[in-house]
C-alpha positions in Angstrom: 74.5 32.1 117.0 76.2 32.4 120.3 76.1 29.1 122.2 74.8 29.6 125.7 77.3 27.2 127.1 80.4 28.8 125.4 82.5 31.1 127.5 83.3 34.4 125.7 85.8 37.0 126.8 84.0 40.3 126.8 84.6 42.5 123.8 82.7 45.2 122.0 82.3 42.7 119.1 80.7 40.0 121.3 78.3 42.7 122.8 77.4 43.9 119.3 76.7 40.3 118.2 74.5 39.7 121.2 72.6 43.0 120.3 72.3 41.8 116.7 70.7 38.5 117.9 68.3 40.3 120.2 67.4 42.6 117.3 66.7 39.6 115.0 64.4 38.1 117.7 62.6 41.4 118.2 62.2 42.1 114.5 61.0 38.6 113.8 58.4 39.0 116.5 57.4 42.5 115.6 55.2 41.7 112.6 52.3 40.6 114.7 48.9 42.1 115.4 48.8 43.5 111.8 51.5 46.0 112.7 55.1 46.6 111.6 58.0 47.4 113.9 57.6 51.2 113.4 53.9 51.0 114.3 54.7 49.1 117.5 57.3 51.7 118.3 54.7 54.5 117.9 52.2 52.7 120.1 54.9 52.2 122.8 56.0 55.9 122.5 52.4 57.2 122.7 51.7 55.0 125.7 54.7 56.3 127.7 55.1 59.9 126.5 53.9 62.9 128.5 50.8 64.5 126.8 52.8 67.5 125.4 55.1 65.1 123.6 52.4 63.0 121.9 52.8 64.6 118.5 54.0 63.4 115.2 57.1 65.7 115.4 58.1 64.5 118.8 57.6 60.8 117.7 59.7 61.5 114.6 62.5 62.9 116.8 62.3 59.9 119.2 62.2 57.4 116.4 65.1 59.2 114.6 63.1 59.5 111.4 61.6 62.2 109.2 58.3 63.9 110.0 56.9 62.5 106.8 57.7 58.9 107.7 56.4 59.4 111.3 53.2 61.0 109.9 52.7 57.9 107.6 53.2 55.6 110.6 50.7 57.5 112.7 48.2 57.7 109.8 48.2 53.9 109.5 47.5 53.6 113.3 44.7 56.1 113.0 43.2 54.1 110.1 43.4 50.9 112.2 41.6 52.6 115.0 44.5 52.3 117.4 45.4 56.1 117.7 43.2 59.2 117.5 44.2 62.8 116.7 42.8 65.3 119.2 43.0 69.1 118.4 45.5 70.8 120.8 43.8 73.4 123.0 44.8 76.8 122.0 46.3 75.7 118.6 43.9 73.8 116.5 46.6 73.3 113.8 48.4 71.0 116.1 47.1 67.5 117.1 47.9 65.6 120.2 47.9 61.8 119.6 46.2 59.4 122.0 45.9 55.7 122.0 42.4 54.4 121.7 41.1 51.6 124.0 41.9 49.2 121.1 45.5 50.6 121.0 45.9 50.1 124.7 44.5 46.5 124.4 46.8 45.6 121.5 49.8 47.0 123.4 49.2 44.3 126.1 50.5 41.8 123.5 53.6 43.9 122.7 56.1 41.6 121.0 58.9 43.3 123.1 57.3 41.9 126.2 59.6 38.8 126.2 62.7 40.9 125.9 61.5 43.2 128.7 60.8 40.2 130.9 64.3 38.8 130.3 65.8 42.2 131.3 63.5 42.4 134.3 64.7 39.0 135.5 68.2 40.4 135.9 69.5 42.1 139.0 68.8 45.8 139.4 72.5 46.5 138.9 72.6 44.6 135.7 69.5 46.3 134.4 71.0 49.7 135.2 74.3 48.9 133.6 72.5 47.6 130.5 70.3 50.7 130.2 73.3 53.0 130.7 75.4 51.2 128.1 72.6 51.0 125.5 71.6 54.7 126.0 75.3 55.7 125.5 75.6 53.5 122.4 72.4 54.9 120.9 73.6 58.5 121.5 76.8 57.7 119.8 75.1 56.1 116.8 72.6 58.9 116.3 75.1 61.8 116.5 75.7 63.6 113.3 78.5 62.1 111.3 80.9 65.0 111.9 80.5 64.7 115.6 81.2 61.0 115.9 84.7 60.1 116.8 
């Protein structure tokens, strides 16, 4: 674990280790409220997505997983009464997903809240730099293998 008092020269390896520690903290906290990390991610996604993007397919794309896996995640949330499927107007084969009041209530105790608060405590410039760097890292990691380089 990185010592908060130690001085590190910046490197990609130090940044990756800090990210790994944050991920360990997040994953350790994510098994609360009877949900797993993928289910928390789905709740967050559905709370923030525009209505047209509240579908299993859109969540699968966002979560970088298959439609089958995303469908299982959503089905579990429906069974728990946290998400409901609403027929899409004009195309009854498609369902729009909406959080129920229980889903919204549970999301108030989101385990990522502590991490978000730590980021929010930083300067706006630091927040923007962090967001920019993380988005670029994620884009690189999710590119098809032949396109990475």
